[in-house]
C-alpha positions as CSV (number, residue, x, y, z in Angstrom):
1,M,-20.8,-6.5,-7.4
2,A,-17.1,-6.0,-8.0
3,V,-15.6,-2.5,-7.6
4,L,-14.1,-1.3,-10.8
5,R,-10.7,0.5,-10.7
6,R,-8.4,1.8,-13.4
7,C,-5.2,-0.1,-14.2
8,L,-2.3,1.9,-12.8
9,T,-0.4,1.3,-16.0
10,C,-2.9,1.9,-18.9
11,R,-6.0,3.2,-17.0
12,A,-8.3,0.5,-18.4
13,L,-11.1,-0.5,-16.1
14,T,-10.5,-3.7,-14.2
15,A,-12.2,-5.6,-11.4
16,A,-9.0,-7.6,-10.7
17,G,-7.2,-5.1,-8.6
18,S,-4.7,-2.4,-9.4
19,Y,-3.6,-3.8,-12.7
20,C,-5.4,-5.2,-15.8
21,V,-4.7,-8.7,-17.1
22,A,-2.2,-7.3,-19.6
23,H,-0.1,-5.6,-16.9
24,K,-0.4,-7.9,-14.0
25,K,3.0,-9.5,-13.6
26,P,3.7,-13.0,-12.2
27,G,4.3,-12.6,-8.5
28,R,2.6,-9.2,-8.3
29,G,0.3,-9.4,-5.4
30,S,0.8,-9.6,-1.7
31,T,2.5,-12.1,0.5
32,R,1.5,-12.7,4.1
33,Q,4.4,-10.5,5.2
34,E,3.3,-7.7,2.9
35,R,-0.2,-7.9,4.2
36,K,1.1,-7.6,7.8
37,V,3.2,-4.6,6.9
38,R,0.3,-3.0,5.1
39,A,-2.0,-3.5,8.1
40,S,0.6,-2.0,10.4
41,V,1.0,1.0,8.2
42,I,-2.7,1.7,8.0
43,A,-3.0,1.3,11.8
44,R,0.0,3.6,12.3
45,D,-1.7,6.2,10.1
46,G,-4.8,6.1,12.3
47,H,-6.9,4.4,9.5
48,R,-6.9,7.7,7.6
49,C,-5.5,8.9,4.3
50,R,-2.2,10.7,5.0
51,S,-3.0,13.2,2.2
52,C,-6.7,14.2,2.7
53,G,-7.5,12.6,6.1
54,G,-10.4,10.6,4.6
55,P,-11.4,7.1,5.5
56,G,-10.4,4.0,3.4
57,P,-10.3,1.8,1.6
58,F,-6.6,2.4,1.4
59,E,-3.7,1.8,-0.9
60,V,-0.2,1.7,0.5
61,H,2.1,4.1,-1.3
62,H,5.9,3.8,-1.4
63,R,7.6,7.2,-0.7
64,E,10.6,6.0,-2.6
65,A,9.4,3.9,-5.5
66,F,9.8,0.2,-5.3
67,A,11.2,0.2,-8.8
68,S,13.9,2.7,-7.6
69,G,14.9,0.5,-4.7
70,G,12.4,1.6,-2.1
71,A,11.8,-1.2,0.4
72,Y,8.5,-2.5,1.5
73,V,9.0,-1.4,5.1
74,P,6.7,0.8,7.2
75,E,9.2,3.7,7.2
76,N,8.9,3.9,3.4
77,L,5.1,3.5,3.2
78,I,2.1,5.7,3.7
79,S,-1.7,5.0,3.6
80,L,-3.5,6.9,0.8
81,C,-7.1,6.7,-0.4
82,H,-7.5,5.7,-4.1
83,A,-8.1,9.3,-5.3
84,C,-5.0,10.6,-3.5
85,H,-2.9,7.7,-4.6
86,V,-3.8,8.4,-8.3
87,K,-3.0,12.1,-7.8
88,T,0.3,11.2,-6.2
89,L,1.2,8.8,-9.0
90,K,0.2,11.4,-11.7
91,S,2.3,14.1,-10.1
92,S,5.4,11.9,-9.6
93,P,8.2,12.3,-12.2
94,T,8.6,9.4,-14.5
């Protein structure tokens, strides 16, 4: 059974990942290098959410938004559980 999540853009339920079909952009996804960086960030963070300390599954959050020029490098990334990631995104200024 697929895990349902809410689209990060419109909050519609989706089984496809973080974005629904309407908001998934071409090229959005992960490359081999991004998967390696993601794994190293999660390991660096001790396999715990940096906000609540809970276990995964994890989403890697950009401290400086990717859209604002934040790089996909370990220094700019933290591991968050889904609930904490949603809270962080909702509290971020748009």
